[in-house]
N, C-alpha and C positions, 0 to 999 in steps of 0.2 A: 495587728499593726506590724510594720517592718521591724525586724530585730527580735520579736517575741518568739518564744519556742513553741513549736506545735508538732503534731504528727505529720510526717511527710505523706503526700498522697500515694496511696497504694503501698506504703511501706509497712514494716512489721513493728510499729510502735516506735520507730526511730525519731527522737526529738531533734529538730533542727529548725533553723530560720528559713525564711523564704529564699535566701541566697542559694539553697540547695536545689532550686529549680533550674539553676544554671550549671553547665559543665565547666571544666577547667578552661575551655576556650572562650568562655563568656557567652556562649550561645545557649538558649533555653534547651533543656534536656529532652531528647525525643521520647523518653519514657514518660515524662510529665505530660507532654503534648498528647501522647497516646492514651494516658490515663484520663485526661480531660475529655478527649474525643470519645472514649468509651462511655463516660458519664453523660455526655451530650446525647449519644445514640440511645442510651437507656432512659433519657430524660430524668436523670436522677438529680433533682433540684437540691436536695439536702446535701449531697456530696459536693455539688458545684459550689454551693454557698460556703461550705466548710473549706474547700480547697482554693477557691478563687476569690471569695468575698473579701478577704483581708489583704489581698495582694496590693502592693504599691501600684500607683497608676502607671509607672513606667514598666513594671513587671507584667501588668495586665495588658499593656500595649504590645509588648513582645509576644505574649501568648496569642493575642488576636492576630498578629501578623503570621504566626506559625500555623494557625488553624486554616482549614479550608473555608471558602466563602460561605457555604451553607452552614457549616459548624459555627461560624461567627454569629450569623443572624439568629441561630437557634440558641446559642449561649446567652445572648442579650435578652432574648424573649424569656428564657427560663429564669434568669436572675431577676428580671423585672426591676423593682425599685432598689434591689441590692447591687445592680450594675453601676460601677463608678464611671460616669460619663467623662470625667476628666482624663480617662485613659485614651479617649479619642484624640486628644492633643498630642499623643505620643506615637501615632501611627501615620502611615503615608496618607496623602490626601485621597487617593483613589479608594483605599480601604475605609477611611472615615465617611466618605460620601456613600459608599456601598451600604454601610451599616445604617447611617442616618436616613437614607432614602427608603429603607425597608421599614421604618418606624412611622407611626402616625404622628402628626404634628403636635397633638395634645400631649403625647408621652414625652416628646422632646421639650416642649414648653415646661412641663413639670420638672424634668431633669435639669434644665437650664437654671431654674431658680435655686438649685442646690449648689451651683458652681460659682467660683470666683468670676467676676465680670470679665477678666482677660481670657479665661478659658471658655466662657460662654461666647464671647465675640469670635474666638478662634474657630469654634464649631459653626456658628451662624454665618460667618462671612462667605463661606463657599456655597451656601444654599441659594436657590433661585429667589428672586425678589418676592414673588408671591408667597413662597413658603416662609421666608423671613417675616413678612408682614403678618401672616396668620399666626405664627408662633409668638411674636412680640405682642400681638393683640390679646393674648391669653395671660400675659404677665401683669403683675401689679403695676400701677401707674409709675411710681418712682423708679422701679427697676427697668421698666420699658423705656423710659426717657434716658436713663444712663446708658443702656445698651445701644439705643438708636443713635445717641450722640457719638459713641465710639465707632459705630458702623459708618457714620457719615464722614469720618476722617479718611484720607487717602489710604489705599493699601500700602502696607509696609511702612507705615508712619508710626511715630511714638503713640499717637492717639489710638491706633488700633491695638497696640500691645499693652497699653496702660491698664492698671487695675483701678476701677472707680471707687472701690472701698478704701478709705484712708481715715486717719485720725487727725482731726483739726480742732483747734481751741482758739478762743479770742485772747488778745494780749493782756487783758485786764484780769483774767483768771489767775488764781494762785496755783502753786504747784500742788497743794493739797486738793483743790477742786479738780484739777486735771487728773490726778491719780484716782480720785473717787469716781470721776466720769468713766475712766477706762475700766474700773472694776464693775460698774453697774450697768453699762450699756452692752446689751447682748448682740448688737448689730455691727460691732467693730470687726475688722479683718482678723483672721486667726493669727497672723504673724505680721509684725511691723517693727521697724527700727527707729522711726522718726515720728515726731508729732509736728504738724505744720501749724503755723500761726497765721490766722486770716482776719480780715476786717469784716464788717457786716455784709459787704457785697462779694465776699469770697475772694477778694484780692489777696494774693500771697504776700505776707509781710516778712516771714522768716520761718525758721524751723528749730526744733530742739531734739537732740539725740536722747534716747531713753536713758543712757547711762548718766547724762546730765540731770535728768529728772530725779533719778534715784539718789544722786549725791547732794541734792539741794533741799533745804528746809521747806516745810509745807507752806509757810507764810510768805515765801518769796513769790513775786508776781512773774508770770511767764515772760512779759516783755523785758524783764531785767536779765534774763539768761538766754533768750533766743539769739540766734545768729542769722545773718542774712543767708538766703539760699542762693549761693553764687552760681549754682549749676542747674537752675530750673530749666526744664526742657520744653520747648514749644511743641504743642500737640501735633503740628504739621511737619515737624522735623523727621527726616528719613530715619528709619529704625537703625540703619547702619551708622549714621552720624551719632545717634543717641548712644549706641553701644560704645562708640569711640570715646564719648564723654566719660562713661563709666570706667573704661580702661585707663584713660589719661589721669583721672582724678581719684581713682580707687574708691568708687562709690558703691554703697550697698543698696541705696534707693535714691530716687530723685523725684522731685515734684514735677508734674506735667501741667502746663498752663495754656490757656487759650490766647487768642490775639489781644485780649484785654488784660492779660496777666492775672486772670482769675484761676484759682486752683480747680482742676477738673479730674485729676487722677494722680497716680503714683506709678513709676516704673521701678521694678525691683530686679535684683541681680539674677534671680532664677530665669526671668523672662529674657534678660540680656544675654545670658549664656546660650539660650535657645536661638536668639537672633544671630549671635556670632557664628554658631554652627551652621545655621541656615544660609547665611551670606557666604560662608566659606564653601559650602557645597554648591551654591549657585555659581560662584566664580569658577570652580573646578569644572562643572558641567558645561558652562558657557565656553570655556577655553577649548573644550572638546567638541563644541558645536552640537550639543544635544539639548539645549534649552532647559526647561524645568522638569525634565523627565524623572519619573520615580520607578522603582523596581516593580511596583504593583500595577503599573499602567498596562493597558491592553496592547496587542500587537499593532493595531491601527494607530493608536495614540502615540506609541513609541516611534513608528515609522514616520508619522506626520511631523514629529519634533526634529527628526534627523535629516529628512530629505532636503529641506531648503538649503542648508549649508553644504550638503553634498553636491547640490546643483551649482552653488557658487564655486565650490572646489573644482567641479568639472569645467567650468568656464576658465578658471585660472590654469587648469591643466592644459587646455587648448592653447593658451598663450605660450606655455613652455614648449608644447609640441610644435608650434609655429616657429619658435626660435630654432629648434633642432632641424626642422625641415629646410631651413636656409643653408644648412651645412651638409646636405645630402651627399654632394660630390666628395667632400672631405672624408666623410665616414666611409664611403665606398672605397676610397683610395687607401684608407688605413682602418681596417676592421677593428683593430685593438681599441679604438676610441669608443666603440659601442659597448665594449666590455667594461670600460672604466667610467663611463658616464653615470651609472647608478651610484658609484662611490662618491662622486662629486655632489650629486643631489642629496644623498642620504646624510653625509657628514654636514653639509651646509644647512640642511633642514633641522637636524638635531641641535646644532650650535645656535641657530636662530631661536629654536624653541626654548633652550636653556635661558638665553638672555631675556626673551619675551616673558617667560614665567616669572622670573625675578622682578621684572619691571611692572607687570600687571599687579602682582601682589603688593609691591611697594606703593603703587598708586592707590590701591584699595585701602591700605592702612595709613595713607597720607605721609609715608616716610619719604616719598619722592616728590619734590616740589620745585618751584622756580629757583630756590636758593641753592639747591645741591644738584640740579639736573645737569648743569655743565660738567661738574666734576664726575658724576656717574657716567655720562656719555664718554668722557675721555677715558675713564677706567675700562669701560666695555670695549672701546676701540683698541686699547693696548692689550686687553685680554684676548681679543680676536686675532690681533697680529701675533701674539705669543703662541696661542694654541694653533693658529694656522701654520706657523713656522715649524712647530713640532710635528704636526700631522703631515705637512708638506715634505719634510725630510724623510719620514717613514714611507709614505706612499710613493715618493719619487724613486727611492731605492728599490722598492718592491716592483714598481712598474718597469724600471730599467732592466732589472734582472729577469722579470717574468717574460717580457717581450724582446729581450736582448737588444734594447734600443735606449741608450742613455739620453738621447734628445727627448724622447717621449717622457722620460722621468722628469726632466726639467720643465716640460710643458705642463704636466699635471700638477707638479709642485707649485709652480707660479699661479696656476688657476685656483689651487686650493687656498693659497694665501689670500687671493682676491675674494674668493667666495666666503671665507671665514670672516673677513673684514666686513663684507656686505651683510652677513648674517648678524654680526654684532650690531651694526648700525640699524638694520631693519628691525631687529628684536627689541630695540629700545625706542627708536624714533616713531615706529608705527603706533605702538600703544600711547606714546606721548601725544602724537597728532590726533588720534581718535579721542583721547581724553580732552584735548583742547577744543575739539569740535563739538563736545558734548555727548559723544557716543560712548557706549560701554566698551572699553578696550578688551574686556575679557571675552566678548562675543565673537569678534571677527579678526583679532590680531593674528591668530595662528595661521589662518588661510592666506592672508596677505603677506605674512612673513615668509611662509613656505614658497609662495609664488615668486617673491623677490630673490630668495636664495637659489631657486631652480633657474630662473631666467638669467641672473648674474653668473651663476656657476656654469651653465651651458654656454653662455656667450663667451666667458673667459676661456673655458677649456677648448671649445671648438674654434673660437676665434684665434687663439694662440696656435692651435694645431694647424689651422689653415695658413696662417702667416709663416709658420715654420716650414710647411710643405712647399709653399711658393718660394721661400728663401732658399730651400734646398734645391 
């Protein structure tokens, strides 16, 4: 188990915990990976069971990602029933599918029975429907029904992430009966922090924290000490919304109920931490226009996820190019404009991205809403004007000295202020508009924000330059 002392793989009797498989940078040590690779090549099952068998699921997941594809499949085959399938919840989807696809469904069905229901669903949900059905058909009836019910809930919902193993008691039981039940029933979950109170139809009535049970005399009835579950989570609730409930109310676990308010599962903090990390990664990737890409994806899959938004970006770039083409005569008359145009586009785009990033994150965490949107918009406008003035002063002086033309400095300084203001407005209004329309602001905000800053920047700079040349 994690934290126990043991002989390090390949070491000279050095006693250490499993943490020694990691280097100071937090990455699994190449020497450990090489040692396991050699044991796999020699098909040394005893060594593998000794060195890998007791790894924590997250450590085994890191090891699987560090191994070559053929080594992963061989490792799983050599370990057999000693392989911890919960480690597959710690690896990229592509690696998980690669391993699962190489195994017979009968072996997967046997392994799934040893997992918590949430981990089992996590592995089964990515399989083809035919494989799912075949695996579920080999499970005991009760377990099959529980897993099928979870799989029937929408993707990324609380019902998909919940654990169907929970502890429940009727309200008329005493504390003593409840404690005896927890001691004697071998089918209870390994870890839990609450006991849920239900009626004969499994309708959720309340809950009791374990510390309350321990502090109460055995003769007291459950209904006398239970409290209402004020934060029961609908099974169809989006997992990100459920995670927000945990964050707002500092929950360790929460009951999950169906449309009839019947208890169907429990969502725990360890699952919610995974959800928070997953949602944060998705938002970051979407802002970059790369979809649900993972490091283990193939070249074709990676290209397929990136090309669509590159094509959208190409279309917006043509819009910017069209604006520039309207001022061809002005650029020919003053070549210095061509040298300064990239500065206008770059600074405007970066300023827009700054505002957009803050806005998208605030929308995702519900920190930005109708009550404070006006104040935040005013703040960003003032920030844009202030930053634009500072940058304008610097670039105006540099341009005037560089091209020995003070008027050119005034032109680019004025254009910079206009562009920074447009960047601030675009960076906040575009995500707000997309969110209001029901679209995900993380997916396309950056492209449209960049388009606005480019178009406004070029229009302002080249338009002012044209006006100044005609005025002269």
